[in-house]
Each structure stands twice: as structure tokens, then as C-alpha cells.
N, CA, C, O and the ligand as a Tripos MOL2 file, in Angstrom:
@<TRIPOS>MOLECULE
protein
  253   251    64     0     0
PROTEIN
NO_CHARGES

@<TRIPOS>ATOM
      1 N          10.1700    9.1300   13.4870 N.3       1 MET1
      2 CA         10.1890    8.4160   12.2230 C.3       1 MET1
      3 C          10.1970    9.5170   11.1350 C.2       1 MET1
      4 O           9.4730   10.5060   11.2480 O.2       1 MET1
      5 N          11.0070    9.3370   10.1000 N.am      2 THR2
      6 CA         11.0810   10.2360    9.0390 C.3       2 THR2
      7 C          10.2350    9.6720    7.8600 C.2       2 THR2
      8 O          10.5260    8.5950    7.3400 O.2       2 THR2
      9 N           9.2420   10.3820    7.4780 N.am      3 ARG3
     10 CA          8.4930    9.9610    6.2990 C.3       3 ARG3
     11 C           9.1790   10.4240    5.0250 C.2       3 ARG3
     12 O           9.8960   11.4240    4.9930 O.2       3 ARG3
     13 N           8.9310    9.6730    4.0070 N.am      4 LYS4
     14 CA          9.4170   10.1050    2.7010 C.3       4 LYS4
     15 C           8.2720   10.7420    1.8910 C.2       4 LYS4
     16 O           7.0960   10.4240    2.0660 O.2       4 LYS4
     17 N           8.6670   11.6240    1.0290 N.am      5 ILE5
     18 CA          7.6560   12.2550    0.2220 C.3       5 ILE5
     19 C           7.9760   12.1650   -1.2430 C.2       5 ILE5
     20 O           9.1100   12.4070   -1.6570 O.2       5 ILE5
     21 N           6.9750   11.8130   -2.0350 N.am      6 ALA6
     22 CA          7.1180   11.8380   -3.4550 C.3       6 ALA6
     23 C           6.2540   12.9760   -3.9610 C.2       6 ALA6
     24 O           5.0320   12.9200   -3.8280 O.2       6 ALA6
     25 N           6.8580   14.0110   -4.5410 N.am      7 ASP7
     26 CA          6.1160   15.1690   -4.9720 C.3       7 ASP7
     27 C           6.0070   15.1720   -6.4920 C.2       7 ASP7
     28 O           6.9970   15.2680   -7.2170 O.2       7 ASP7
     29 N           4.7710   15.0630   -6.9370 N.am      8 CYS8
     30 CA          4.5770   14.8800   -8.3790 C.3       8 CYS8
     31 C           4.9490   16.1300   -9.1400 C.2       8 CYS8
     32 O           5.1710   16.0480  -10.3480 O.2       8 CYS8
     33 N           5.0310   17.2790   -8.5050 N.am      9 ARG9
     34 CA          5.4230   18.4760   -9.2120 C.3       9 ARG9
     35 C           6.8170   18.4550   -9.6160 C.2       9 ARG9
     36 O           7.2350   19.2600  -10.4480 O.2       9 ARG9
     37 N           7.6090   17.5220   -9.0380 N.am     10 LYS10
     38 CA          9.0040   17.4180   -9.3900 C.3      10 LYS10
     39 C           9.2770   16.3860  -10.4920 C.2      10 LYS10
     40 O          10.3860   16.2760  -11.0150 O.2      10 LYS10
     41 N           8.2000   15.6220  -10.8260 N.am     11 TYR11
     42 CA          8.3600   14.6600  -11.8810 C.3      11 TYR11
     43 C           8.1080   15.3360  -13.1470 C.2      11 TYR11
     44 O           7.2400   16.2030  -13.2330 O.2      11 TYR11
     45 N           8.8570   14.9630  -14.1710 N.am     12 PRO12
     46 CA          8.5620   15.5400  -15.5150 C.3      12 PRO12
     47 C           7.2720   14.9480  -16.0060 C.2      12 PRO12
     48 O           7.1750   13.7350  -16.1930 O.2      12 PRO12
     49 N           6.2950   15.7690  -16.2160 N.am     13 SER13
     50 CA          4.9900   15.2600  -16.6970 C.3      13 SER13
     51 C           4.3320   16.3510  -17.4610 C.2      13 SER13
     52 O           4.7380   17.5100  -17.3680 O.2      13 SER13
     53 N           3.3200   16.0120  -18.2200 N.am     14 GLU14
     54 CA          2.5830   16.9800  -19.0390 C.3      14 GLU14
     55 C           1.2670   17.3190  -18.3950 C.2      14 GLU14
     56 O           0.5100   18.1150  -18.9500 O.2      14 GLU14
     57 N           0.9580   16.7490  -17.2410 N.am     15 THR15
     58 CA         -0.3210   16.8730  -16.6850 C.3      15 THR15
     59 C          -0.4260   17.9460  -15.5780 C.2      15 THR15
     60 O          -1.5010   18.1850  -15.0290 O.2      15 THR15
     61 N           0.6980   18.5710  -15.2750 N.am     16 ASN16
     62 CA          0.6870   19.5440  -14.2040 C.3      16 ASN16
     63 C           0.0640   18.9740  -12.9260 C.2      16 ASN16
     64 O          -0.7550   19.6210  -12.2740 O.2      16 ASN16
     65 N           0.4540   17.8020  -12.6000 N.am     17 CYS17
     66 CA         -0.0480   17.0920  -11.4420 C.3      17 CYS17
     67 C           0.5800   17.6940  -10.1660 C.2      17 CYS17
     68 O           1.7810   17.9580  -10.1280 O.2      17 CYS17
     69 N          -0.2370   17.9050   -9.1350 N.am     18 SER18
     70 CA          0.2900   18.5280   -7.9320 C.3      18 SER18
     71 C           0.2280   17.5380   -6.7520 C.2      18 SER18
     72 O           0.3750   17.9450   -5.6000 O.2      18 SER18
     73 N           0.0170   16.2810   -7.0240 N.am     19 LEU19
     74 CA         -0.1310   15.3320   -5.9440 C.3      19 LEU19
     75 C           1.2460   15.1260   -5.1750 C.2      19 LEU19
     76 O           2.3210   15.0990   -5.7740 O.2      19 LEU19
     77 N           1.1260   14.9880   -3.8400 N.am     20 ALA20
     78 CA          2.3120   14.6060   -3.1240 C.3      20 ALA20
     79 C           1.9030   13.4360   -2.1990 C.2      20 ALA20
     80 O           0.8630   13.4780   -1.5420 O.2      20 ALA20
     81 N           2.7210   12.4360   -2.1720 N.am     21 ILE21
     82 CA          2.4310   11.2290   -1.4350 C.3      21 ILE21
     83 C           3.5040   11.0830   -0.3320 C.2      21 ILE21
     84 O           4.7030   11.1510   -0.6030 O.2      21 ILE21
     85 N           3.0480   10.8840    0.8960 N.am     22 SER22
     86 CA          4.1240   10.7510    1.9590 C.3      22 SER22
     87 C           3.7700    9.5560    2.8000 C.2      22 SER22
     88 O           2.6050    9.1770    2.9240 O.2      22 SER22
     89 N           4.7870    8.9760    3.3700 N.am     23 GLY23
     90 CA          4.6350    7.8480    4.2510 C.3      23 GLY23
     91 C           5.9620    7.1140    4.3160 C.2      23 GLY23
     92 O           7.0080    7.6720    3.9840 O.2      23 GLY23
     93 N           5.9120    5.8480    4.7500 N.am     24 GLU24
     94 CA          7.1530    5.1140    4.7590 C.3      24 GLU24
     95 C           7.5670    4.7900    3.3360 C.2      24 GLU24
     96 O           6.7490    4.7360    2.4180 O.2      24 GLU24
     97 N           8.8970    4.5720    3.1830 N.am     25 GLU25
     98 CA          9.4860    4.5090    1.8250 C.3      25 GLU25
     99 C           8.7040    3.4420    0.9510 C.2      25 GLU25
    100 O           8.3090    3.7270   -0.1800 O.2      25 GLU25
    101 N           8.5110    2.2640    1.4980 N.am     26 ASP26
    102 CA          7.8860    1.2120    0.6560 C.3      26 ASP26
    103 C           6.4310    1.6140    0.3050 C.2      26 ASP26
    104 O           5.9540    1.3350   -0.7950 O.2      26 ASP26
    105 N           5.7440    2.2660    1.2480 N.am     27 GLU27
    106 CA          4.3470    2.6940    0.9370 C.3      27 GLU27
    107 C           4.3360    3.7020   -0.1800 C.2      27 GLU27
    108 O           3.5270    3.6300   -1.1050 O.2      27 GLU27
    109 N           5.2740    4.6700   -0.0740 N.am     28 VAL28
    110 CA          5.3330    5.7520   -1.0240 C.3      28 VAL28
    111 C           5.6290    5.2060   -2.4060 C.2      28 VAL28
    112 O           5.0150    5.6150   -3.3920 O.2      28 VAL28
    113 N           6.5790    4.2750   -2.4710 N.am     29 VAL29
    114 CA          6.9880    3.7370   -3.7670 C.3      29 VAL29
    115 C           5.8310    2.9880   -4.3750 C.2      29 VAL29
    116 O           5.6070    3.0710   -5.5820 O.2      29 VAL29
    117 N           5.0980    2.2660   -3.5730 N.am     30 ARG30
    118 CA          3.9300    1.5380   -4.1430 C.3      30 ARG30
    119 C           2.8630    2.4160   -4.5980 C.2      30 ARG30
    120 O           2.3160    2.2330   -5.6860 O.2      30 ARG30
    121 N           2.5210    3.4340   -3.7520 N.am     31 ALA31
    122 CA          1.4520    4.3200   -4.0940 C.3      31 ALA31
    123 C           1.8010    5.1850   -5.2860 C.2      31 ALA31
    124 O           0.9800    5.4260   -6.1710 O.2      31 ALA31
    125 N           3.0480    5.6470   -5.2850 N.am     32 ALA32
    126 CA          3.4510    6.5040   -6.3540 C.3      32 ALA32
    127 C           3.5710    5.7720   -7.7060 C.2      32 ALA32
    128 O           3.3140    6.3420   -8.7660 O.2      32 ALA32
    129 N           3.9590    4.5280   -7.6310 N.am     33 SER33
    130 CA          4.0390    3.7960   -8.9040 C.3      33 SER33
    131 C           2.6290    3.4690   -9.4380 C.2      33 SER33
    132 O           2.4150    3.4520  -10.6500 O.2      33 SER33
    133 N           1.6490    3.2060   -8.5100 N.am     34 GLU34
    134 CA          0.2690    3.0080   -8.9820 C.3      34 GLU34
    135 C          -0.2950    4.2870   -9.5600 C.2      34 GLU34
    136 O          -1.0260    4.2770  -10.5500 O.2      34 GLU34
    137 N           0.0560    5.3760   -8.9260 N.am     35 HIS35
    138 CA         -0.3920    6.7040   -9.4280 C.3      35 HIS35
    139 C           0.2250    6.9760  -10.7730 C.2      35 HIS35
    140 O          -0.4460    7.4730  -11.6770 O.2      35 HIS35
    141 N           1.5170    6.6530  -10.9230 N.am     36 ALA36
    142 CA          2.1680    6.9350  -12.2310 C.3      36 ALA36
    143 C           1.5430    6.1070  -13.3140 C.2      36 ALA36
    144 O           1.4820    6.5450  -14.4630 O.2      36 ALA36
    145 N           1.0830    4.9470  -12.9960 N.am     37 VAL37
    146 CA          0.4990    4.0750  -13.9970 C.3      37 VAL37
    147 C          -0.9210    4.5280  -14.3530 C.2      37 VAL37
    148 O          -1.2830    4.6000  -15.5270 O.2      37 VAL37
    149 N          -1.7330    4.8380  -13.3010 N.am     38 SER38
    150 CA         -3.1400    5.2010  -13.5470 C.3      38 SER38
    151 C          -3.3140    6.5940  -14.1070 C.2      38 SER38
    152 O          -4.1790    6.8300  -14.9510 O.2      38 SER38
    153 N          -2.4900    7.5170  -13.6360 N.am     39 VAL39
    154 CA         -2.7010    8.9340  -14.0790 C.3      39 VAL39
    155 C          -1.7490    9.3100  -15.1830 C.2      39 VAL39
    156 O          -2.1330   10.0210  -16.1110 O.2      39 VAL39
    157 N          -0.5070    8.8500  -15.1080 N.am     40 HIS40
    158 CA          0.4630    9.3210  -16.0560 C.3      40 HIS40
    159 C           0.8020    8.3380  -17.1800 C.2      40 HIS40
    160 O           1.6260    8.6190  -18.0500 O.2      40 HIS40
    161 N           0.1470    7.1890  -17.1360 N.am     41 GLY41
    162 CA          0.2310    6.2450  -18.2290 C.3      41 GLY41
    163 C           1.5630    5.5690  -18.3090 C.2      41 GLY41
    164 O           1.9300    5.0680  -19.3720 O.2      41 GLY41
    165 N           2.2980    5.5340  -17.2390 N.am     42 HIS42
    166 CA          3.5400    4.7980  -17.2130 C.3      42 HIS42
    167 C           3.2690    3.2960  -17.1240 C.2      42 HIS42
    168 O           2.1670    2.8750  -16.7720 O.2      42 HIS42
    169 N           4.2470    2.5240  -17.4340 N.am     43 GLU43
    170 CA          4.1550    1.0960  -17.2790 C.3      43 GLU43
    171 C           4.7890    0.6550  -16.0450 C.2      43 GLU43
    172 O           5.9490    0.9850  -15.8000 O.2      43 GLU43
    173 N           4.0730   -0.1030  -15.2130 N.am     44 ASP44
    174 CA          4.5910   -0.5540  -13.9510 C.3      44 ASP44
    175 C           5.7580   -1.5280  -14.2130 C.2      44 ASP44
    176 O           5.6210   -2.4770  -14.9840 O.2      44 ASP44
    177 N           6.8300   -1.2920  -13.6010 N.am     45 SER45
    178 CA          8.0140   -2.1610  -13.7900 C.3      45 SER45
    179 C           9.0070   -1.8780  -12.6540 C.2      45 SER45
    180 O           8.9270   -0.8360  -12.0020 O.2      45 SER45
    181 N           9.9070   -2.7740  -12.4280 N.am     46 PRO46
    182 CA         10.9110   -2.6190  -11.4150 C.3      46 PRO46
    183 C          11.7370   -1.3380  -11.6820 C.2      46 PRO46
    184 O          12.2240   -0.7040  -10.7450 O.2      46 PRO46
    185 N          11.8840   -0.9740  -12.9460 N.am     47 GLU47
    186 CA         12.6820    0.1950  -13.2880 C.3      47 GLU47
    187 C          11.9400    1.4470  -12.8840 C.2      47 GLU47
    188 O          12.5400    2.3910  -12.3700 O.2      47 GLU47
    189 N          10.5910    1.4630  -13.1190 N.am     48 LEU48
    190 CA          9.7540    2.6120  -12.6430 C.3      48 LEU48
    191 C           9.9110    2.7590  -11.1660 C.2      48 LEU48
    192 O          10.1550    3.8630  -10.6800 O.2      48 LEU48
    193 N           9.7810    1.6960  -10.4420 N.am     49 ARG49
    194 CA          9.8140    1.7860   -8.9780 C.3      49 ARG49
    195 C          11.1720    2.3140   -8.5070 C.2      49 ARG49
    196 O          11.2370    3.1650   -7.6200 O.2      49 ARG49
    197 N          12.2440    1.8100   -9.0990 N.am     50 SER50
    198 CA         13.5130    2.2800   -8.6550 C.3      50 SER50
    199 C          13.7400    3.7300   -9.0500 C.2      50 SER50
    200 O          14.4550    4.4590   -8.3620 O.2      50 SER50
    201 N          13.1420    4.1490  -10.1460 N.am     51 ARG51
    202 CA         13.2470    5.5950  -10.5120 C.3      51 ARG51
    203 C          12.5400    6.4560   -9.4460 C.2      51 ARG51
    204 O          13.0180    7.5030   -9.0080 O.2      51 ARG51
    205 N          11.3890    5.9380   -9.0770 N.am     52 ILE52
    206 CA         10.5830    6.6720   -8.0500 C.3      52 ILE52
    207 C          11.3610    6.7530   -6.7400 C.2      52 ILE52
    208 O          11.4080    7.7890   -6.0770 O.2      52 ILE52
    209 N          11.9720    5.6130   -6.3920 N.am     53 ARG53
    210 CA         12.7110    5.5170   -5.1230 C.3      53 ARG53
    211 C          13.8120    6.6030   -5.0900 C.2      53 ARG53
    212 O          14.0410    7.2330   -4.0570 O.2      53 ARG53
    213 N          14.4900    6.8100   -6.2460 N.am     54 THR54
    214 CA         15.5940    7.7670   -6.2160 C.3      54 THR54
    215 C          15.0570    9.2190   -6.0640 C.2      54 THR54
    216 O          15.7980   10.1150   -5.6600 O.2      54 THR54
    217 N          13.7680    9.4350   -6.3910 N.am     55 MET55
    218 CA         13.2600   10.7760   -6.3470 C.3      55 MET55
    219 C          12.5820   11.1140   -4.9980 C.2      55 MET55
    220 O          12.0730   12.2200   -4.8180 O.2      55 MET55
    221 N          12.5820   10.1830   -4.0890 N.am     56 LEU56
    222 CA         11.9920   10.4620   -2.7680 C.3      56 LEU56
    223 C          12.8210   11.5100   -1.9720 C.2      56 LEU56
    224 O          14.0410   11.6220   -2.0970 O.2      56 LEU56
    225 N          12.0990   12.2240   -1.1920 N.am     57 GLU57
    226 CA         12.8990   13.1590   -0.3010 C.3      57 GLU57
    227 C          12.3120   12.9540    1.0700 C.2      57 GLU57
    228 O          11.1850   12.4990    1.2660 O.2      57 GLU57
    229 N          13.1850   13.3340    2.0320 N.am     58 ASP58
    230 CA         12.6910   13.2820    3.4280 C.3      58 ASP58
    231 C          11.6270   14.3940    3.6530 C.2      58 ASP58
    232 O          11.8150   15.5510    3.2790 O.2      58 ASP58
    233 N          10.5400   13.9920    4.2640 N.am     59 GLU59
    234 CA          9.5050   14.9600    4.5660 C.3      59 GLU59
    235 C          10.0140   15.8990    5.7450 C.2      59 GLU59
    236 O          10.4620   15.4500    6.8000 O.2      59 GLU59
    237 N           9.9040   17.1530    5.4700 N.am     60 ARG60
    238 CA         10.2690   18.1090    6.5180 C.3      60 ARG60
    239 C           9.1750   18.2780    7.5270 C.2      60 ARG60
    240 O           8.0490   18.6430    7.1890 O.2      60 ARG60
    241 N           9.5010   18.0200    8.7400 N.am     61 VAL61
    242 CA          8.4590   18.0530    9.7910 C.3      61 VAL61
    243 C           8.6900   19.3360   10.6250 C.2      61 VAL61
    244 O           9.7500   19.5570   11.2110 O.2      61 VAL61
    245 N           7.6360   20.1550   10.6360 N.am     62 SER62
    246 CA          7.7850   21.3680   11.4190 C.3      62 SER62
    247 C           7.3310   21.0870   12.8480 C.2      62 SER62
    248 O           6.2520   20.5360   13.0690 O.2      62 SER62
    249 N           8.1420   21.4600   13.7900 N.am     63 VAL63
    250 CA          7.8300   21.1310   15.1640 C.3      63 VAL63
    251 C           7.2870   22.3870   15.8650 C.2      63 VAL63
    252 O           6.9550   22.3380   17.0490 O.2      63 VAL63
    253 ZN          0.9430   12.7450  -10.6910 Zn       64 ZN64
@<TRIPOS>BOND
     1     1     2 1
     2     2     3 1
     3     3     4 2
     4     3     5 am
     5     5     6 1
     6     6     7 1
     7     7     8 2
     8     7     9 am
     9     9    10 1
    10    10    11 1
    11    11    12 2
    12    11    13 am
    13    13    14 1
    14    14    15 1
    15    15    16 2
    16    15    17 am
    17    17    18 1
    18    18    19 1
    19    19    20 2
    20    19    21 am
    21    21    22 1
    22    22    23 1
    23    23    24 2
    24    23    25 am
    25    25    26 1
    26    26    27 1
    27    27    28 2
    28    27    29 am
    29    29    30 1
    30    30    31 1
    31    31    32 2
    32    31    33 am
    33    33    34 1
    34    34    35 1
    35    35    36 2
    36    35    37 am
    37    37    38 1
    38    38    39 1
    39    39    40 2
    40    39    41 am
    41    41    42 1
    42    42    43 1
    43    43    44 2
    44    43    45 am
    45    45    46 1
    46    46    47 1
    47    47    48 2
    48    47    49 am
    49    49    50 1
    50    50    51 1
    51    51    52 2
    52    51    53 am
    53    53    54 1
    54    54    55 1
    55    55    56 2
    56    55    57 am
    57    57    58 1
    58    58    59 1
    59    59    60 2
    60    59    61 am
    61    61    62 1
    62    62    63 1
    63    63    64 2
    64    63    65 am
    65    65    66 1
    66    66    67 1
    67    67    68 2
    68    67    69 am
    69    69    70 1
    70    70    71 1
    71    71    72 2
    72    71    73 am
    73    73    74 1
    74    74    75 1
    75    75    76 2
    76    75    77 am
    77    77    78 1
    78    78    79 1
    79    79    80 2
    80    79    81 am
    81    81    82 1
    82    82    83 1
    83    83    84 2
    84    83    85 am
    85    85    86 1
    86    86    87 1
    87    87    88 2
    88    87    89 am
    89    89    90 1
    90    90    91 1
    91    91    92 2
    92    91    93 am
    93    93    94 1
    94    94    95 1
    95    95    96 2
    96    95    97 am
    97    97    98 1
    98    98    99 1
    99    99   100 2
   100    99   101 am
   101   101   102 1
   102   102   103 1
   103   103   104 2
   104   103   105 am
   105   105   106 1
   106   106   107 1
   107   107   108 2
   108   107   109 am
   109   109   110 1
   110   110   111 1
   111   111   112 2
   112   111   113 am
   113   113   114 1
   114   114   115 1
   115   115   116 2
   116   115   117 am
   117   117   118 1
   118   118   119 1
   119   119   120 2
   120   119   121 am
   121   121   122 1
   122   122   123 1
   123   123   124 2
   124   123   125 am
   125   125   126 1
   126   126   127 1
   127   127   128 2
   128   127   129 am
   129   129   130 1
   130   130   131 1
   131   131   132 2
   132   131   133 am
   133   133   134 1
   134   134   135 1
   135   135   136 2
   136   135   137 am
   137   137   138 1
   138   138   139 1
   139   139   140 2
   140   139   141 am
   141   141   142 1
   142   142   143 1
   143   143   144 2
   144   143   145 am
   145   145   146 1
   146   146   147 1
   147   147   148 2
   148   147   149 am
   149   149   150 1
   150   150   151 1
   151   151   152 2
   152   151   153 am
   153   153   154 1
   154   154   155 1
   155   155   156 2
   156   155   157 am
   157   157   158 1
   158   158   159 1
   159   159   160 2
   160   159   161 am
   161   161   162 1
   162   162   163 1
   163   163   164 2
   164   163   165 am
   165   165   166 1
   166   166   167 1
   167   167   168 2
   168   167   169 am
   169   169   170 1
   170   170   171 1
   171   171   172 2
   172   171   173 am
   173   173   174 1
   174   174   175 1
   175   175   176 2
   176   175   177 am
   177   177   178 1
   178   178   179 1
   179   179   180 2
   180   179   181 am
   181   181   182 1
   182   182   183 1
   183   183   184 2
   184   183   185 am
   185   185   186 1
   186   186   187 1
   187   187   188 2
   188   187   189 am
   189   189   190 1
   190   190   191 1
   191   191   192 2
   192   191   193 am
   193   193   194 1
   194   194   195 1
   195   195   196 2
   196   195   197 am
   197   197   198 1
   198   198   199 1
   199   199   200 2
   200   199   201 am
   201   201   202 1
   202   202   203 1
   203   203   204 2
   204   203   205 am
   205   205   206 1
   206   206   207 1
   207   207   208 2
   208   207   209 am
   209   209   210 1
   210   210   211 1
   211   211   212 2
   212   211   213 am
   213   213   214 1
   214   214   215 1
   215   215   216 2
   216   215   217 am
   217   217   218 1
   218   218   219 1
   219   219   220 2
   220   219   221 am
   221   221   222 1
   222   222   223 1
   223   223   224 2
   224   223   225 am
   225   225   226 1
   226   226   227 1
   227   227   228 2
   228   227   229 am
   229   229   230 1
   230   230   231 1
   231   231   232 2
   232   231   233 am
   233   233   234 1
   234   234   235 1
   235   235   236 2
   236   235   237 am
   237   237   238 1
   238   238   239 1
   239   239   240 2
   240   239   241 am
   241   241   242 1
   242   242   243 1
   243   243   244 2
   244   243   245 am
   245   245   246 1
   246   246   247 1
   247   247   248 2
   248   247   249 am
   249   249   250 1
   250   250   251 1
   251   251   252 2
@<TRIPOS>SUBSTRUCTURE
     1 MET1         2 RESIDUE 1 A MET
     2 THR2         6 RESIDUE 1 A THR
     3 ARG3        10 RESIDUE 1 A ARG
     4 LYS4        14 RESIDUE 1 A LYS
     5 ILE5        18 RESIDUE 1 A ILE
     6 ALA6        22 RESIDUE 1 A ALA
     7 ASP7        26 RESIDUE 1 A ASP
     8 CYS8        30 RESIDUE 1 A CYS
     9 ARG9        34 RESIDUE 1 A ARG
    10 LYS10       38 RESIDUE 1 A LYS
    11 TYR11       42 RESIDUE 1 A TYR
    12 PRO12       46 RESIDUE 1 A PRO
    13 SER13       50 RESIDUE 1 A SER
    14 GLU14       54 RESIDUE 1 A GLU
    15 THR15       58 RESIDUE 1 A THR
    16 ASN16       62 RESIDUE 1 A ASN
    17 CYS17       66 RESIDUE 1 A CYS
    18 SER18       70 RESIDUE 1 A SER
    19 LEU19       74 RESIDUE 1 A LEU
    20 ALA20       78 RESIDUE 1 A ALA
    21 ILE21       82 RESIDUE 1 A ILE
    22 SER22       86 RESIDUE 1 A SER
    23 GLY23       90 RESIDUE 1 A GLY
    24 GLU24       94 RESIDUE 1 A GLU
    25 GLU25       98 RESIDUE 1 A GLU
    26 ASP26      102 RESIDUE 1 A ASP
    27 GLU27      106 RESIDUE 1 A GLU
    28 VAL28      110 RESIDUE 1 A VAL
    29 VAL29      114 RESIDUE 1 A VAL
    30 ARG30      118 RESIDUE 1 A ARG
    31 ALA31      122 RESIDUE 1 A ALA
    32 ALA32      126 RESIDUE 1 A ALA
    33 SER33      130 RESIDUE 1 A SER
    34 GLU34      134 RESIDUE 1 A GLU
    35 HIS35      138 RESIDUE 1 A HIS
    36 ALA36      142 RESIDUE 1 A ALA
    37 VAL37      146 RESIDUE 1 A VAL
    38 SER38      150 RESIDUE 1 A SER
    39 VAL39      154 RESIDUE 1 A VAL
    40 HIS40      158 RESIDUE 1 A HIS
    41 GLY41      162 RESIDUE 1 A GLY
    42 HIS42      166 RESIDUE 1 A HIS
    43 GLU43      170 RESIDUE 1 A GLU
    44 ASP44      174 RESIDUE 1 A ASP
    45 SER45      178 RESIDUE 1 A SER
    46 PRO46      182 RESIDUE 1 A PRO
    47 GLU47      186 RESIDUE 1 A GLU
    48 LEU48      190 RESIDUE 1 A LEU
    49 ARG49      194 RESIDUE 1 A ARG
    50 SER50      198 RESIDUE 1 A SER
    51 ARG51      202 RESIDUE 1 A ARG
    52 ILE52      206 RESIDUE 1 A ILE
    53 ARG53      210 RESIDUE 1 A ARG
    54 THR54      214 RESIDUE 1 A THR
    55 MET55      218 RESIDUE 1 A MET
    56 LEU56      222 RESIDUE 1 A LEU
    57 GLU57      226 RESIDUE 1 A GLU
    58 ASP58      230 RESIDUE 1 A ASP
    59 GLU59      234 RESIDUE 1 A GLU
    60 ARG60      238 RESIDUE 1 A ARG
    61 VAL61      242 RESIDUE 1 A VAL
    62 SER62      246 RESIDUE 1 A SER
    63 VAL63      250 RESIDUE 1 A VAL
    64 ZN64       253 GROUP 0 **** ****
């Protein structure tokens, strides 16, 4: 299974946030949008979620 990762360092923000969230795509989108709302003051919306979804990357698994 390939997990997706949302890396906050790649998001434009003023807080220098270093959080990274990984998991299945839907989990990451949900957690990252909640994080964006609570920490970065974004407004939760379908648009925010789809923006997060486009920024997800495959987690590189070292074997
Ligand atoms: Zn953040």
C-alpha cells in the first residue's frame, strides 16, 4: 500500500510549520484540512480539500 503524505513545509504559510501527515488519501485530506483550519486559519471548504488533494505526494518507503 502506498501512503500519501501532506508536508506542511511545502505549503505556503507564515508559520514555518513542519508538520507532515501521512496515511491513506482520504485520511490525509481530512487530517490536513482540519490542521489547516485550526493552525493556519483557513476556512474549511471543498475547495480547500481539493487544493490539499493536489498537493499530496506518494510517501517514499525505504526498504
Ligand atoms: Zn501546518
